[in-house]
N, C-alpha and C positions, 0 to 999 in steps of 0.2 A: 554691394551692387556692383555689377560688371562695368557700369559706365564710370564710376567714380575712380579717378586716378589720383592718388595722394601725391603730393609734393615730394615726399621722401618717406619710404616705408620704415617702420620700426618694430622691433620685437616686442609686442605688446604682452606677451606672457612672462617675459624675464623681469624679475624685480630687480631693484637696484639698492645699492648702499652708499649713502653719501656721508662723508666724513667732515665734521666741523673743524674749520680753521686748519685743515690739512689739504690744500689745494693740489699738492702733488699726487695725491692718492685719488682724486676725482677726474676721471678722464671720460667725458661725455661729449655729446654733440655741442658744437659752437652756437653762439646766439646770433650769427651772421645770417641773415635771411636776404635773398633777391628773388623777386618775382617777375624780373625782367624777361622778356620773351627771348632775347639772345644773350650770350656770353661771348667773351673774346675768342674762344675756341670753338663755340657751337655756332657762330654766326654764319660762316661760309657753308658748312654742310646742311644747316637747317633752312637757310635762305634758299640755296639751290634746290633742295627738296620742294620747298613751298613754290618757287618759281616754275620748275619743270614739272610739277604736278598739274600744272595748267596745260590743257592739251595743245593750245596754240604755241606756247613757247617750247614744248616738248617737240612739236612738229617742226618749228624753225630750227631747233637744234639738229634734228634728223636731216633737214635740207641742207644745213650748213655742212655737216659732215660729208654728205653726198657731193657737195659742190667742191670739196677739196681733192676728190678723186681726178687725176689728170684725164683729160680728153673725154670726160663724161659730161660736164655742165655746159649746156648751151648758154648760160646766163652769167658765167663768170664765178670766181671764187669769193668775191666780197660783197656781192649785191644783198645776200641775206645776212651775212655775218656782221656787217656794220650796223644795220637797224636793230639786230638781236642784241648786240652789245650796248648800244645806247639805251634800249629798254631796260636791260639787267642793271646798268649802272644807275639809271635814274630811279628805278624802283628800289635798289639797294640803299641809295642816299635817303629815300623816303622812310624805309624801314628803320634805319639807323637813327634817324632824327626823332621819330615817333617813339622808339624804345628809349632813346637818350632823354627826351623830355619825361617819359614815365619815370625813368630812374632817378632824375633830379627831384621829381615831386615826391617820390617814395622815400628817398634816402637823404632828406634835408639834414645837413650837418648839425650836430649838437655841439655846443661849446665844451671844451675839456680844460681841466686845471688840476693841479696836484697839491696836496696838502701833506702835513706831517703823518697824519694816520689816515684820514679820509681822502678817497680819490674820486674825482668827477671824471667819468669816462663816458664813452659811446655805449650805446645799447649792444652793439655786436662785440664788445670787450667783456660783457657779463659772462660769468662761468657758473656751472653747477657747484654748489657747495659755498658760493660767496654770500656774504651778509650785506644786504642791500637797504638803503634809507630812501623812502619816497615821502615827499611832502604833498600838502593839499593841492589838489588839482592836476597832479602828474599822473601819468599813464604808466602801469607797471611793465617792465621791459621783459619780464619772464614770469613763469609760474614759481611763487614763493610761499613758503609757510610762514605764517605770521608769528613773530616772536613777542613783540610788545607794541604799544601804541600810546599816543598821548591822552587817549580818552580813558574815562573811568571804567574799570573792570576789563581793560586792554581790548576794548571794542574798536571797530572802526568801521566807516561807511564806504562802499564802493558802488560806483555806477557800472552797470554791467550792459548798458544799451548796446555797446559795440558787439556783445556776444549773443544776447538774447532779445534785444529790442525792447525790453521792459524799462518804464521810465522810473520806477520807484527804486530807491537806494537799498542795496543789500547790506546787512550787518554781518561782520565777521569778528570773531573773538579768539585771541591768543589763548594758549593754555596757561592755567594757573601757575604751572611750574615755571614758565619763562615770562610771566607778565611783569616781573619786577626787574628783569634784565633791561636796563635803559642807558647805562653809562658805557664809555668807550672801553673801560677796563673790564667790565663785566662781559662785554661782547667779546673782546680779545682773548679772555680766558675760557671761553665756552669750549667744552671738550666732550666728544661723544660722536654719535652717528645717527642717521635717519635711514630706516629702512621702509622702502614704499614700493607701490605697484610699478609696473613699467608704464611708458607713455601710452596713452589712449585718448579717444575722442570724446569721452563722457565728460561733459561740463560739470555735472552735479555729483560726481563720485570721486572719491579719493580714499585710498587705504594705506595708512602708513604708521610707523611707531618711532617714537623719538627715544633714544637711549642716551641720557646724560650720565656722565661718570659719577658714580657714587649715589645715584638716584634710581628709583624704580622706573621701568619702562612705562611710557604714557602713549596711548593711541592717538593718532592724528586722522581727523576727517575733513569732509569738504568745507566745514565751517572755519576752519584755520588756514585755508589755502586762498591766495589772491592770484587770479589767473592774468596772464599776458593779455594786455588790451583793456583791462578794467582800469577805471580811473578813481583815484582817491578823493573822496569828498568830505567835507565837514570834519576833517581830522588834520590835526597840525603835522603829525609825522607818524610813520611805522617803521619798524624793522622787521625783515624777513630773511629766511634762508632760501636760497634758489635750489628748486628741485628738477625743474625742466627747463631747457632752453632751445631756442631756435625752432627746428622743425619738429621737435618732441614735444613742445608746448601743446596744450590742449586746443588752443585757437588754431594753430598750424595743422594739427592733426584732422581738424575739420575743413581744412582748405583742400582745394583740387587744382591740378595743374591747368594752367591757362591753355585753352585748346586753340587750335589754328582754324579760325572761322572762315567759310566761305559763303557767299550770298547764293541764293537759289538760281539767280539769273546766271551767275558764273558756273553753276553745276549743269544747268541746261545747256549752256554754250558749250561747255566742255564734251558733254555727250554728243552734241550735233557736230562739233568739230571732228570727233572720232568717226562718225558716220560719214562725214564729207571726205575724210581721208580714206575710208574704205571705197567711196566713190571715185576718189582720185585714182586709186589703185586699179579699179575697174577700168577707167578711162585709159590709164597708162597700159594696161594689159591689152585693151582693145586697140590702142595705137600700135602696140608692139606687134600684135597679130596681124594688123593691117600693113605694117612695114614688112613683115615677113611675106605677106602674100604679095605685095607690090614688088619686092625684090625678086621674088621667084618668077613673077610674070613679066617684069620689065627689067630684070637685073642686068642683062647684057648691055642695054642702052643708057642704064643710070649708074655707071661706075663711080661717078662723082658723089653719090649719096653714101656709099659705104654701108657696113653692117651697123645695126644699131640695137641696144639691149633695152630693158624697161626703165633705166635710171634717168636718160635724158627726158623721157616723157613725164616722169614724176616731177622733175625740176622745172619743167615747162608749166605745169599745172599747180605749183606748190603754194602759192600766196594765200594767206589766211587774214584775220581781222585783228584789229586792235579796239580796245574800248576806252572811253574817256568818261570821267565823272568828276563832279565837283559839289561841294556843300559849303555854302557861304554861311558865315557868322554875321549877325545883325545886331543891331541895337535893341531890337524887341526882345532879344534873348540875353540882354545884359542886366545883371542884378546890381544895380548902383550902390546899394547899401555896402556891399562887400567888394564892389568893383571886380565882379566875376563875369567872364563872358562864357558862353557856350564854347565847347571845344571838341572837335572830332579827332579822336585818338587813333583812328583807323580810317583809312580811305577806301576800303574794300567792301564795306557793308552799307554803303549809302543807299543802294536801291532797296535793301531789306526794310528800311524805314518806311517805304510806301506800301508794304505788304503786311504789316502786323495784324495778326488776328487775336492773339491772346497776350494780354499784359499783365505781368505779375508785379505787384507793388508792395513794398513795405510799407508800415504805417509810421511808427515814430520817426519824426525828422524827415520823412518823405512826404507824406500828406499833411502832417502836423508840424508845428514850430517847435514842439516838445516844450510848451509854456502853458502852465495851468493858470487860468485867471477866474477869480470870483466875479461872476457875470450878472446873475439875478437872484432874487430871493422872494419868497412869499411869507408873510408874517400875520398871523391872525386873520387870515383870509384876504389880505391886502397884497397885491404883487408889486414888487419893486424893481426897478431897472429895467422896465418894459417901456418906458416913454422914449421917444426918439431923443439922441443926444449926439453932440459932435463926435465924429469918429477920432479916436486918439490912438497913438501908436501902441499903447498898452492895451486898449480895449477893455479896461477894468470897469467894475461896478461904478455906476454914477448916476445917482438919483437923490437929489436933495430933499425929495419928499419925505423919505425915511427919517432924517434927522429933524425935519420940521415937526413931524408927528411926535417924535420923542420928546422934543424939547417944548412943545406947546401943549402938553397934557392931553394928548389925544387919548381916546378911550382905550387904544391898543398900546399904550406907552409901557406898561409892566410887561406885555408879551415881548415888545421889542427888546427891552432891557434884558430880560430872561434868555431871549433868543441870542443876543450878543455875548452874554456871559457864557452861555454854553459853547459857542464858537471859540471862545478864548480859554476855555477850561478843559474841555473834552478832546484831547489830543495827546500826542507824544513828542510835540515839538519842543526843542530846547532853544532858548534865547541866548544871543550872544552880544555883549555890549562892546562897542568901539567908540568911546567918548559919549556923545549923546545920541549916536545912532545904534539902533538895535537890528541885528540881522537874525534869521531863524534857521536852525539845523532841523531837517525833517527827512525821515526816510520815505514819506509819502508826499509828493508834490501836491496831491489834493489838499491835504492837511495844511500844508504851508499856505496854499491860496486862501483857505479859509481864515486862518490866523491873520494873514495880511490884510484880508477884507475887513475883519473886525478891527484891526488896527486903524485902517482908514476911516473907519466910522466912529473912532474915539474910544474904543475898548482895547487898550494896548497891553498885551502879555509881556510882561518885563522881567520876571524872574521865576526860576523853578528851584526848589529845594527837594530833597528826597521825599518830603511828605506834604508839600504845599506849592501853590502857584500864586503868583501875585499879578492883579490886574489894576491897571490905571485907567480909571474912567470917571467922568463928571467932576473932575478936579480932585478926586480921592483915590486911595489906594484899598484895594479889596483883596483879602487873602482867603484863598479856598484851601481847605484841608484836604489832601487827596488820601481817601481811605482805601479804595480799591480800583483796580483797572480791570475791566472785563474786556479781554482781548478780542480783536477782530479775527474772523476767519471767513473763508469763502462760503462755508456752510452756513455760518451765523449771518453773515452779510450786515453785521453791525458792530458798533463798539460802544461800550459804556464806561462811565466812571462814577464811582460813589463818592461824593464829597460832603464836607460840612461847610456850609456857607458862613460869610462873616457874621450872620446873625445867629448862627449855631444851629440852623435847620439841616437835617440830613436829607440829601437830594441825590437822586440818581438822574445823570445826564445820559441821553442816548442819541446817536446818529447812525443812520443806516438806510438800507434799501426800502423803498415804499411797501415792497410786498411783505416784509417782515415786520416793519413798524406798525401797519395798519391793522394786521391781525392781532396785535397786542395792545391796541388802543382802548382805553376805558370807555364805558358808555356815556360818561360825562364829557368826553373829549369834544371840544368845538372846532368849527372851521373845516370838518373832515371833507365835505363835498367841494368847498372852494379850493382847498389845498389841492385835491385830486385834480381838479380842472387845471389848475396852474402847473401841476406836474406833467400833465399830458402836453400842455403848451410848451414847457421846457423841452420835453421829450421830442417833439416834432422839430425842434430847431437842433436837436442833436446834441444838447447839453447833458452833462453828468450830474445826476440829481441826488440829493440826500434828504430824507426826512429828519426833522429835528423834534425831539420829544423829551419829556422829563416825567419823574413821578417823585413826590415827597414821601419819605420814609420815617416811620416811627422808631424809636430807640429799640423797642421790642422786636419788630420785623427785621431790623438790621442785625441785631444780636443773634437771633435765631439763625438767619441766613449765614452769618459769619461763622458760627459753629460748624454748620454744614460744610461751608467752603474750606475752612481748615482741616476738616476730616477728609474731604476729597483730595486735597493737596497731598496726602500721604498715601493715596492709592497707587499701587504699583502697575495693576493691569488696567488698560483702557483709561488712563487717566485723563486723556483729552476729551473723550466722550463724556466722561463723568464730569468735568469741568463745565463742558457745554450745557449739560442737564442742569447743573447747579446754577449757572447764570440764568437759564430759562425761568427758574423759580422765583426770581426777583424782578426780571424784566418783563412786567406785565402792568396792565392798567395804565399805560402811558397817557399823558395829557399832551396833545399835539400842539406845538408852537408854530411850525412852518416847514419851509423846505429850502435848500439852497440850490443853485444851478451853477456848476463849474463848466467852464469852455476850455476843453483841450484844443487850443487855438489852431485853427487850419492855416496852412499857407495862403497867401493870396490867390483867388481865382481857382482854387481847387474844385468846388462844386461844379463851376461852369466848364472846367476843363473835362471833368469826368463825364458830364452831360454830353458835350460834344464828341468825345471819344466812343461813347455808347452809340450816338447817332451815326458815327463812322463805321459802326459794326465791329468794333473792338471790344472784346469781352475781357472784363477786369477782374482778377483774382487777388483778394488781399491776403498776404501772407506775413504773419507777425509772431513774434515770441510773447506778445502781451496777452493779458487776460482776455476772455472771451467777452465779457461785459463791455471793457473798454473798446475793443475792436468793433463790436456791434454798434456802440454810441458813434464812433468816428464814421463808421459806414453810413449811418443815418445822416451825419453832418455834411458828408460829402456828397449826398444824394446817390450813392452807390446802392443803397437800400432804400425803399419806399415804404410809407405806411400800410399800403394795401398788399405788400408782397408776403407770400407764405414762406415759412421757415422749414427747412429739413435739418434737424439737429442730430448729429451723430456723436453720441458720448458712450463708450464701451470700454470695458476692461479686459476683454479677451478677444481672441481671434473668432472663435465661434459666435460670440454675441455681435461683434462687428459685421461679420458675414450675413448673419440673420438679419440685422438691422438694414443692411445695404440692399439684400435681396428683397426684402419686404417693400422697401421703397420703390425699387425697380418694377416690382410687380404691380404696385398701386398706380403707377404712372402709366402702365399699359402701352397703348399706342403712341403716347406722348414721350416715351423713352427714346432719347437720341435727339429729340427736337428741343428747340430752345423754349423754355416756359418762364413765366414771371414767377421764378422761385429763387430762394437764396438757400445755399447749402452752407451750414457752418459745422465745422469739425475741429477737434483739439489734437494736439500733438500726440497724446497717448493712444487715441483711436486711430490716427492716421498711420502710427507704426503697424497696426494690424491692417489697415486698408490697403497698404501698399504691398502686403504679401502676394506671392505670385498667383494664388489661387482667388484672390479677392480683387486685385487692382484693376482688372478689366471691367468688372461690374461697378466698382467705384468710380472709374473713369467715366463710364456711361452715364452714371447718376450725376456727377458734376457736370458734364457737358450738356445735360438736360436742364441746367439751372442758369438763369440769367447772371447771377452773382455767387461767387464762392469766397467764403471766409474760413481761412486756416489759422487757429490760434495756437499759442503756446509751442511753436515750432522751434527746433534747433536749426542751426544754419544748414546742417546736412539734409534735414527734412525739406527745407526750402528748395534746395537744389534737386531733390528727388521728385518733388511735385512738378518742377519745371521740366525735368528730364522725361517724366511720364507723358506729359502732353506733347513734348517735342518729338517724342519717339513714336507715339501712336496717333497723332492727329497731323494730317498734312496741312499744316498752317505755320506761319511764322510767329515765334514767341519773342517777346521782349520782357526783361526783367529790370526793375528800377529800384534802387535803394541808396542809402546814404551811409551805412555802418559796415563794420567789418563782418558782421553777422549776415551781410547780404551778398558777400563776395562770391560765395558759391553759386547761388542762383543767378548772379550777373554773368558769371563766366559759362554757365551752363546753357543759357538761353541763346538763341540765334543772335540777338542783339542785346547787349548790356549797357544800361545807362546808369551813371553814378551821379549823385546829387552832392554838391560841395556843402555839407551841413556841419552840425555841431559835434558829429561823432568821429571827426577826424576825416582823413583823405583815403582811407584804405578802399572804399567803394569807387570812388573817382579814378584811383590809380589802377584799378583792375578792370575798368569799364572799356566800353568802345566809343562811348560818347559821355560827355560830362556837361551837365547843366547846373544851374544855381537854384532853380525853383521847379517844382512839379508842373506849374502852369506853363513853363516853357516847353514841356512835352508836347503840348497841343501843336504849336508852330513846328517843332521838330518833325513830327509824324504827319500832319495834315498838309503843310506847306512844303518843307524841305524834303520830306520822305516822298511825297507825291511827285514833286518836280524832278528828284533824283531818279525815280523809277522811270518815269517818262523820258528823262535824257538818256539814262544808260541803256534803256531797251530800244530806244530809236537809234542810237548809236550802234548797238550790236546788229540790229536789223539792217541798217544803212551799210555797215561795213561788210556784212554777208552779201548784200546786193551788189555793192560796187566791185567787189573782188571776184564775185561769180560772173558778173557782167563781162570783165576784162579777161579772165583766164579761161572761160568757156570758149571764147573766140579762139584761143589756141587749139582747141579740139576741132573747131570748124576749119581752121587753117590746115590742120593735119591732112584734111580730105583732099586739099589741092596741092600739097607738097609732097605727095607719095609717102606720108607718114615717116618722114625722114628725121624727126626730131628737131627740125628748124623751127626757131620761134618767129612769130610775125613781128613783134615789138622789138625795138632796140632795148638792150639789157638795162642801160641806165635809165631809160624812160619808164621801164617797168619797175625799178627800185624806187624811183622818185614819185611813182603813181600814188602810193599811200602816204609818203613822207611829206610831199609838197603839193602836188596837183590836186588831190581830193581831200587834203587834211583840214583845211580851213572849215568847210561845212560840217565836217565830223565834230570839230572843236566847238563851233557855235551851237550845234545841236547839243552837245554835252555840257555846255556852260549856260547858255541863255535860254533854252528852249523852256517854255512854260505852257502847261495845258491850258491854264487860265490864271488870273491875278490871285495874289495871296488873299485879298480881301474876299473874294468869291470862295476860295477854298475854305477859309474860316467861317464864312457866313453859310456855307452849304456843305457841312462835314460829310454829307452822303456821297459827295464826289470821290471821297477816299476809296470807296468800295470799288471803283474802277481799276485802280492800281492793285488793291487788296486781293481781287479775285484773279488777277493775272491774265485777264482776257486780251490785253493788248501784246502780250508776249508769252507764248507758248510754242510747242513743237509744230502745231498747225500753222500758227501765224508765220513762223520762221520758214517753214518749206513753201508756204505761199509766195513768201518773198523771194525765196530761191527759184522758184518755178518763173516768177515774173522776170527775174534776172536772166534765166535761161531763154526766155522769149525774147528779150531785149538784146542779148548777145547774138542771137540768130539775126535779128534785123540788123544790127550794127555792123555785122561782118558781111552778110550776104548782099544787102542793099548796096553798100558802096562798091563791093566786088563786082557786081553786075554793071553799076554805073560806070566803073573804070576797068572794064575787062581788057582793054587794051594798054593799060598803064603798067608800069613796072611795079614790082612788090614793094619797093621801099615808098613809092608814093601811096600806094594803097594802105600800107602799115602806117604811115603818119596821119593820112586821113581818117583811117579808122580810130586810131588812138584820139585825135582831135574830137571826133563824134562822141566817143565814149565819155571823155572828160565833160563835154557839154551836157550829155545826157544825164550823167550821174550827178552833176552839180545841179541842174534843173530838178531832178528827182529829190534831192536834199530840199529844195524849195517847196516842193509839194508836201514834203514831210513836216516842214516847219509850220508850227501853229502860232507862234509869237514872233511877228517879223519886227526887226529893229535895224539900226544902222549896221550892226555887226554882221547881221544875216545878208544883207545886200553885199556888203563889202567881202564877205566870204564867198558867196555864190558867184557874183559877177567878177570878183578879184581872182578867183581861181581860174576861170576861163581865160582872163587876160594873162595870168601868170603863165599859163601853157603857151599862149600865142608868143609871149616875149621870150620865154625859155627856148622854145622851137626855133625862133628866129636866130637867136644868139647862138645856140648849140650847133647850128648848121654852119657856123663860121670858125668852130673851134679848130678843125684840121687845117693845115698843119701845125699851127701856133701851139696848140695843146694836142699832143699825140693820142687822142682817143677818138673813136667812132669815125673812121674816114668815110664810112658809107653814108653818113649824114651830110657831107659837104653838098652845098648848093640845094638841099631839099626845100628849104623855106621859099626860096624864089619860085621854084617849080609848083609847089602846092599852092601858095597863096595867089599865083597867077592862073590857077585852073578854075575855069567858070563852074565845073562840075563841083568842086569842093563847096563853093559858096551856095550852090543849090542844095547840096545834101547837108550843109551847115544848118539850114533852117527845116528842110524835110525830114531828115532821119530822126532827130529828137522828137519832133512833133508825131511821127508814126509811131515811135516807141511809147511815148507818154500819154498819148490820146485816151487810151483805155484807162489809166490811173486817174485822169482828170474826170473822166466820165463817173468812175467808181466814187471818186472822192466827193463829186457834187451831188451824189444820190442822197435825197433827203425824204426817202419814203418813210423811214423809221427813225426818228430823231432820238437820240440819247440825251440824258440828263446833262452831260458835258457839253453837248451842241447846243442845248437850250440856254445854258449859262453863258457860253460864248457869244451866242447871238445877243443875249441881253447885254453883255459887256460892250459889244461892237455898236449896238443902238442906243446904249446909255438908257435903256429902259427902266421900268420899275423893278422892285425886287420881286424874285421869283418865289411863288408860294409852293413850298415842297411838301405841303400836307396832303397832297393828292397823289397824282400818277407816279411821281419820282420819289416820294418819300420812302425811306428804308423802314419797313415795319418789322417788328419783332413778331415771330410766329406766337399766335395766341394760343392759350391753353384752355382747355374745356373745364368750366366751373364744376361740372358733374364729376370729372376725373379728379380734380384736386380735392373735392370733398370727400373722396374715397380713401384719401391718405391715411396712414395709420397715426397712432398717438405721437409718434416721433416728429409729426410735421404739426407745427403750431403756428398760430397766428400771433405774432409778436408785437407789442407796442414799441414804438422807437424810443425806448428809454433805457435807464441803466442806473447804476449807483456809483458814486464817485470815490471809490477807494482803491489806491495802488499800495496799501500797506503790505509789508512783509509778513508772510505766514510762516509759522514753525520755524521761527529764527532761533540761532544758537542761544540767544538771550531773549526772555519774554519782554512784552511791553511794559509790565509792571516792574520788572527788574531794571528795565532801561530807564524808566523815569525816576526811580529811586536812586539812580547812580549820580544824579547831577545835583549839584548846589551852586548855582549861578551868582549867588550872592557873596560868595567867597572869592577872593582874588586867586589868580592862577599861580601855583607855586612849582609847577612842573618844569622840567628843564627845557630850555629853549635852544632850538637848532636854526642854523641858517637856512632860509628858504630861497637862497639865491641859486642853489644847485639845481641843475636840470637832471642830474642823475648822480647819486652818491653811492659809494660802495665802500665797504671795509673788507679788506683782505687779510 
């Protein structure tokens, strides 16, 4: 992709050879990584480029250079240089502080220590070929090939949510040839090499070969590779050989360079400043021509004027604008549990927060807490967990009615017993004892939640051996013999185990999606309708559901099936399909026990936040690496999807099929294409790869923009960034990306505004974001309040600065008509320089810091107010030029009216009186622009007028004590004693501003903002936004929707709760056969105090 700029390019086609225990032969990329914006050497050139790419600063520099030419500048050498230096120094300090804080957060120091053989070192000191050790809970510092682990069969669990967003743990397994290498002596005697492919960005691919001296070569695949950024889980320790480091790791190959972001307001302002510069050149040229004409006509009598070129006129008209912006952090955005405050990591994008149209959100850890809890269940037609109960921190299952029915010989007692036994037996969880405490290792968080739920209800899974599980319940121990494990897959959508119960009965336990369980139920099964009703109830709440069923088997049935199973296990071709067919032959005629409901717990106030953002006309796209079913469930839970919303589902395996599917849906939408409809588009990463092809992506984008919600599942980090870039490049709208993991960094950096959440997946997203928050719900106030306020403040500052500078410096043009186009300036040079710095700075500051369109309560109560800033109606080229024309008219009045009043006075008196009127007028204009008056507003406006009066009085007495401005001597006494001055002091500003007052008081057509402000001022009742001012989504035609193809389906808000690993390096049956928790651990123990251990 053309937009993607990798942090460091690598030769992906060149294979590499890594020598074991021979560090001098391994010369590859270092593991040191810095994603800071600046370095010691790049700061000055990059910072100057950033600053002088702003038209205002470049213009200031141009003027400063011209002012240094002797006998050219009528305003002196330093009147522009000093303000420019102040701006550059302050901005430079801000950039250094922001980048230094990011660097501290990103490169937190790790403790280091040295031992006789093992070394505890920093991540940046890890090299290719090193043998590293990681312990439970640690993150991998580089891409490593697994040698051995503490687990049976040399397996280990890793959490990859940092890379792909999936919550389930992945299983990795070392090669059998290295599985027994576990001692320091064995590791130090390793001799050989690894030949593997060059660095690339494909997470799921790895091709390599291990050559151990004296042994045959062994192939290495992705199941033996642990990637940088993954976290070791449920495994005491692992050893591995480093194959990629630094920017060559797969994680960094998916990263993109942090761009220099500019707000839309800044871009518009830059363009208009260039236009004004061209106008300045035209004015200077006109003045130069006028001077030539004047000199030609009156040259003999105006010897004192001399010849002039164009530069003095450019310098006379040169001043431009400064902007001011502020974003305050408040206690409402403080997450007390972790003591984390919201943080603005940049100060140049505040106004963008008020214009966001498309929001791209991660799921895991961003919308959810990444915590699965057993919430509800239905057993034998009775629902449990549905009654109101006190809200606890864990929000786990709590309903005493279930145990009461079980203990009091309720008619459903046996169903309850069998239901809880099934939850305790049908899984791949491994228990671990620590004294009297039992913890559970699970690759699926859903399975762990069910086992913990059964434990809480008194059915405790205590031990696993290769062929049995032990359950403690009702004061007894029950041992179930595990005969076979029928594995879960996304095609099967279920998992089963065949057991021999403690009574000797052969039984098949099954849990799975309702769609596959119900079609396999026996005609004798009870509670079918009741359970289905409960499932629909669970689904409406966005819970992840599983149906629970069983069937008793006869010895003959089992033996016949077992013979078929053993034969299928030896099949070479299409073994997986053959196994699934074999499983189907025995998974039938189920007896339904009930269903479970698991909550992938949302963060606080996520549904309310999304509802308000949708009301604010912000479109939300969910981008996740997780499974489609999980993403859909969460979308329902957080109210992004609704039960009546139709789904367009795109699943295709080829470019042609994808294009045909997209074109068909676009055709079916007809006239509704391009308009927002009550539809949801769901697409997976495999299909998206084809949808982003240059021939298809335009049609795909049109289809996506026609839907109210878009869900993209199974995405890689790069695909997330590509989706954001597609919308950013082709839609004239501001985009915002929010995430909490390293897999979200690409889209955070690509979007106009990137927001990182300080979550459970590390600080990578936060460290690469523009704004950092602790909870998704804080986004509501960040956008609707701080974003809207910042946009109003910044745009008003820009418009006001344009206005006040045009007012002052167009007067110089009018003065040129009476001074013979001599290049003489009307105002004293230091009065000009201090005009922006002192005399009119306070109103600008108060507008930029304290201005509020309305209160934060109103902005949160009426999210529709956000559309005012989002549409950009209050700041665009038209509004800016209306302001400039207004300033042009005011400058005409401010020069010619005093000039005619004082036509017999000298030019110095006219100059000081004109500037006095200018200061009063522009300060009062700031008052007209102010929407929220406070003590600071009064102090700024009236104080600025008073400051000019005091300065003027004191300045006129500087000479000769301070040898500057001798022409100002005695001016105060003459001006302040002049009655015409005081007449004009009241008359001139009124004449200038009367039209603005009339325009501002026009109430013929009231906007929603005006209605809300009137309500606030009158303290009236709440506004009903359901009528005239309600933001309504475009309605779609029911007839047109019914014409959609089969790819458009009406979906129930449901799903099944499986996050199990599919097609793992070791099967689920092999996994459960590997453990015997009844035996004491005899494996070697390693210290877990190291934060990073390495053997060289």
